C-alpha positions in Angstrom: 104.9 104.8 126.7 106.5 105.6 123.2 105.3 109.4 122.9 106.9 110.4 126.4 110.1 108.6 126.4 110.5 109.1 122.0 109.2 112.5 121.9 111.1 114.0 118.6 109.5 111.0 116.5 105.9 112.8 117.4 103.3 115.4 116.8 100.9 116.4 120.0 98.1 114.4 118.7 99.9 111.1 118.8 100.1 111.4 122.9 96.5 112.0 123.5 96.4 108.8 120.8 98.8 106.8 123.3 97.0 107.7 126.0 93.3 106.7 124.9 95.2 103.2 123.4 96.7 102.8 127.0 93.6 102.2 128.9 91.7 100.4 126.3 90.5 97.2 126.8 88.1 94.6 124.5 87.2 90.9 125.4 85.3 88.1 123.5 84.8 86.8 120.6 87.1 88.6 117.2 83.6 90.5 115.9 83.1 91.6 119.3 86.8 92.7 119.8 86.3 94.6 116.4 82.9 96.5 117.3 84.6 97.6 120.5 87.7 99.1 118.6 85.1 100.9 116.2 83.3 102.3 119.2 86.4 103.6 120.6 87.3 105.2 117.0 90.4 102.9 116.9 90.1 102.0 113.5 89.8 105.0 111.9 92.7 105.7 109.1 95.7 106.8 110.9 99.3 107.3 110.3 102.1 105.0 110.5 103.3 106.1 113.8 99.7 106.2 115.1 99.3 102.2 113.9 102.7 101.5 115.8 101.3 103.1 119.0 98.2 101.2 119.1 99.6 97.9 118.2 102.1 98.3 120.8 99.6 98.9 123.9 97.2 96.1 122.3 99.7 93.6 121.8 100.8 94.4 125.6 97.5 93.9 126.8 95.7 91.2 124.4 98.0 90.2 121.2 94.2 88.5 119.9 92.9 92.2 119.8 95.6 93.2 118.5 95.1 90.6 115.4 91.3 92.1 115.2 92.9 95.4 114.6 95.7 94.8 112.2 93.5 92.5 110.0 91.2 95.5 109.5 93.4 97.9 109.0 95.1 95.3 106.0 92.1 94.6 104.6 91.2 98.5 104.6 94.3 100.2 103.4 94.1 98.7 99.5 90.5 99.4 99.4 91.0 103.4 100.6 94.3 103.3 98.1 92.3 102.1 95.1 89.6 104.4 96.0 87.1 101.3 95.9 84.0 100.1 97.8 83.9 103.5 100.3 80.6 102.0 102.0 82.3 98.6 102.5 85.7 100.5 104.2 83.1 102.6 106.4 81.5 100.1 107.8 84.8 98.1 108.9 86.1 101.3 110.0 83.1 101.4 112.3 83.8 98.1 113.4 80.9 96.6 111.7 82.1 94.5 109.3 85.1 92.4 110.0 87.3 92.2 106.9 90.3 89.8 105.7 93.8 90.2 103.6 93.9 86.9 101.4 97.6 87.2 99.8 98.7 83.4 101.1 98.0 80.3 99.5 99.5 76.7 100.0 101.5 77.3 97.2 102.4 81.1 97.3 104.0 82.3 100.3 106.4 84.9 100.2 106.3 84.5 96.1 103.3 86.4 95.2 104.2 86.1 91.9 103.4 82.0 92.1 99.6 83.4 93.3 97.4 80.3 91.6 94.0 81.4 92.3 92.3 82.6 88.9 89.9 85.6 88.4 87.5 85.4 85.2 85.4 87.8 84.1 82.1 86.1 83.0 78.7 88.1 81.6 80.7 91.1 82.9 81.3 90.1 86.5 84.3 88.6 88.1 84.6 84.9 89.6 87.4 83.3 91.5 88.5 79.7 92.0 91.0 78.9 94.1 92.2 78.6 97.7 94.0 81.1 100.4 95.2 79.9 103.4 96.6 80.8 107.0 94.3 84.1 106.7 93.8 85.9 109.4 90.8 86.7 111.2 89.0 84.6 108.0 87.2 82.0 110.2 85.3 85.2 111.5 85.1 87.2 108.5 82.0 89.0 106.1 84.5 89.8 103.8 87.6 89.8 101.7 90.3 91.3 100.1 91.5 89.2 97.9 94.6 88.8 95.9 94.3 86.4 92.1 95.6 85.8 88.9 93.8 87.5 86.0 95.0 87.5 82.3 96.8 90.8 82.6 98.5 89.7 85.7 97.5 89.7 89.7 94.3 91.8 90.3 93.0 92.7 93.9 89.3 92.0 94.4 86.6 92.0 96.9 84.4 89.1 97.5 81.8 89.4 99.8 80.9 86.5 102.8 83.4 83.9 101.8 83.3 80.7 102.1 86.1 80.0 105.2 87.1 77.0 106.8 89.1 77.2 110.3 92.6 76.2 110.5 94.5 75.5 114.3 96.8 78.2 114.9 97.4 78.6 118.5 96.2 81.9 119.8 94.6 83.0 116.6 91.5 83.5 114.6 92.9 82.2 110.9 91.6 80.3 108.2 91.2 79.0 104.6 89.3 81.2 101.9 87.4 78.4 99.9 86.8 79.8 96.4 84.6 78.2 93.8 83.5 80.9 91.0 82.9 83.2 94.2 81.8 86.3 92.7 84.0 89.1 93.0 84.4 93.1 92.6 87.1 94.4 91.2 89.4 96.3 93.6 92.1 97.0 91.3 93.8 95.9 87.9 97.3 96.3 89.1 97.2 94.4 92.5 100.5 93.0 93.5 101.8 97.0 93.8 98.4 97.5 96.3 99.5 94.2 98.2 103.1 95.2 98.3 102.5 98.8 99.3 99.8 98.0 102.2 102.5 95.7 103.3 104.9 98.4 103.7 102.6 100.4 105.4 101.9 97.6 107.9 105.3 96.7 108.7 106.2 98.9 111.3 103.3 98.5 113.4 104.3 94.8 113.3 107.3 95.4 114.8 105.5 97.6 117.9 103.4 94.9 118.4 106.5 92.7 118.9 107.9 95.2 121.1 104.2 95.4 122.9 104.8 91.8 124.3 108.6 92.0 124.8 107.4 94.6 127.5 104.8 92.4 128.8 106.9 89.8 129.4 110.0 91.9 130.2 107.5 93.4 133.0 106.1 89.7 134.1 109.9 88.6 134.5 110.8 91.2 136.3 108.1 90.8 138.7 108.6 86.5 138.6 112.5 87.2 139.7 112.1 89.9 142.6 108.9 87.6 144.6 110.5 84.0 143.5 113.1 83.2 146.4 116.0 80.4 145.5 118.7 80.0 148.2 117.6 82.0 150.8 117.0 85.3 148.3 115.2 86.8 145.7 116.0 85.6 142.0 117.0 89.1 141.1 119.9 89.2 143.7 121.6 86.9 141.4 124.2 88.5 139.1 123.6 86.4 135.9 120.0 87.5 136.6 120.7 90.9 136.4 122.5 90.8 133.8 119.6 89.1 131.7 117.3 91.5 132.4 119.5 94.3 131.4 120.3 92.8 127.6 116.1 92.6 127.3 116.2 96.3 128.3 119.2 96.6 125.7 117.5 94.5 123.4 113.9 96.3 123.6 115.3 99.8 122.9 117.3 98.8 120.3 113.5 97.4 118.5 111.8 100.2 119.4 114.0 102.7 117.9 114.1 100.6 114.6 110.4 100.6 114.6 109.5 104.1 115.3 112.7 105.4 113.0 110.4 103.0 110.1 107.3 104.6 110.6 108.4 107.7 111.1 110.5 107.4 107.6 107.1 106.3 106.4 105.0 109.1 107.0 107.6 111.8 106.1 108.2 110.0 102.6 107.9 112.1 99.6 104.7 111.2 97.3 105.6 107.9 95.4 108.8 107.5 97.3 109.1 103.6 98.6 110.1 103.0 102.2 110.1 98.7 101.7 113.9 98.4 102.6 113.4 100.9 106.3 110.0 99.2 106.9 111.4 95.5 106.5 114.6 96.4 108.6 112.2 97.7 111.5 109.9 94.6 111.7 113.0 92.3 111.2 115.1 94.1 114.0 112.0 94.4 116.2 110.2 90.4 115.7 113.9 88.6 115.8 114.8 90.9 119.2 111.4 90.6 120.8 111.8 86.4 120.6 114.9 86.6 122.5 113.1 88.6 124.9 110.6 86.5 125.5 112.9 83.3 125.1 114.9 84.8 128.4 111.5 85.6 129.9 110.5 81.6 129.9 114.2 80.8 130.8 114.2 83.1 134.2 110.3 81.8 135.1 112.1 77.8 135.1 109.2 75.7 134.7 106.4 78.0 134.9 107.5 79.3 131.8 106.3 76.4 130.0 103.4 75.5 131.9 100.6 75.5 128.9 98.2 78.6 130.1 100.5 80.6 131.7 100.6 83.9 130.3 104.4 83.8 130.0 104.2 80.7 127.8 101.3 82.4 125.7 103.5 84.9 124.8 106.0 82.7 123.3 103.6 81.5 121.1 102.0 85.0 120.2 105.4 86.1 119.1 106.5 83.6 117.0 104.3 84.0 114.0 105.2 87.9 113.9 108.8 86.8 112.3 106.7 85.2 109.7 103.4 87.1 109.1 104.0 90.2 106.7 107.1 89.1 105.5 109.4 85.9 107.0 112.3 87.3 108.5 114.7 85.7 106.1 112.8 86.8 102.6 112.8 90.4 103.9 116.7 90.0 104.6 117.2 89.1 101.4 115.8 91.9 99.9 117.3 94.1 102.2 121.0 94.6 100.4 121.5 97.1 98.2 118.4 98.3 97.8 116.9 101.8 98.4 114.1 103.3 101.0 
């Protein structure tokens, strides 16, 4: 547990939260999972360290539940920051509405200034036209925070019950938003800082989710090599296997420290202070380390590690997107050098 092993990053209330989420489980559709998270009070507005705690344990138990949790957080955060649509936020925090956070487009991934979706004001109301893709929770959402180009730059909007289309991404609820003069409520005229600030807050918890996935993989690999016998002895007796397990533990510890430092740093930032570099480093270190840990776990499982439908194979698929979404490793590394925060 984070709070027991690294108490110097946390306050007393974090320990009770971790005890709660460690016992939490949810099943069913994204909507079912969001409702269960809401009933448990886990969707309430929290500090970044709390988000990290929650994501670490949800990811360990179920990557899909973790996805349901974090997209609610991504969508609520810009609305709360802008002081917009408090009724929508309250319903989402209770788990009664499933929201999406829509930045990515076919021609605009990491380069947010290339957003082509347009917003036009007609007769006193805004309408959005364009397409968003690879939007988590889109097939299940009944509302979305959407970033679109206005005459003055990039604005943030809320679209109620958008038209969506599912995309095939293994283990994820992901889809497109198809906007054809879709009615929208203006959240903020300067939407880009709002979106970037949301990602800055949520990047350390991405790393925490990666730690959860990698911890699960390490636990599975350890159990497997202890039980699996080769040449008359458990695989765990082989020096090379023990070395691999030790390397995996070192990777996990390094990743955890990077994530918790980034989360602590964000929570203790002065008003207006940016912590983007620390957040980016925490995400990069953790997601890259988790990929290596899970890859080693697959290797230790042998052919069972790539058997379709096995838990370890599912973890391998689950970790890969974390190195891309909320800032791809390559892009984040490009912005780290020489930038404060």
